[in-house]
Phi, psi and omega in degrees: 000144177271168177301320179299314180298321179296316180295318180299316179296320179296319178295320179296319178294319179296319178298315180297318178296315179300317179295319178297316179294321178297318178297314180298317180297318179295316179296318180293318178301314180295324177293317178299318177299316181298320178292321178297314180295318179302319177297320177295331181267002176085014179272143178223168173057228183297325179296319180293318178297318179296318178296317178300319176298322180294329177288319177300315181292329180297334183290347181275358183285324180204159179293148177090185184266356185303318182294321179291314181300316179298314182298311182297316180301313180294318182294319178294319178298316179295331180271004179076023180235053187298145178215135183286160185298325181294322177293322178294318179294322177296315179296319178298319177298318178297316180289331177296316177299318179296317180297318179297316179298319180295320180292318178298327180279356177082021179264000000 
């Protein structure tokens, strides 16, 4: 192998690792959001965990956060706990930072 091939392989491995970490951080962030929303709706225990899983799964419908924000916005409205989208996006940003820190810490 040449030096170029070694560098190319190293970049490919790094890219794959970065993508895996990004996926894990997004899933954890969505779970944290789901648990937070579940708490606002009065859900606890297994009900809260199930709701959080539904938020994680909702993220697979389309790229970006739009699908998650729409689901949470609708669910909170239906539960009589309306919150505007900008507040939800702010909370999502906050939880994304928390999720990244947790993953970096190995939790």
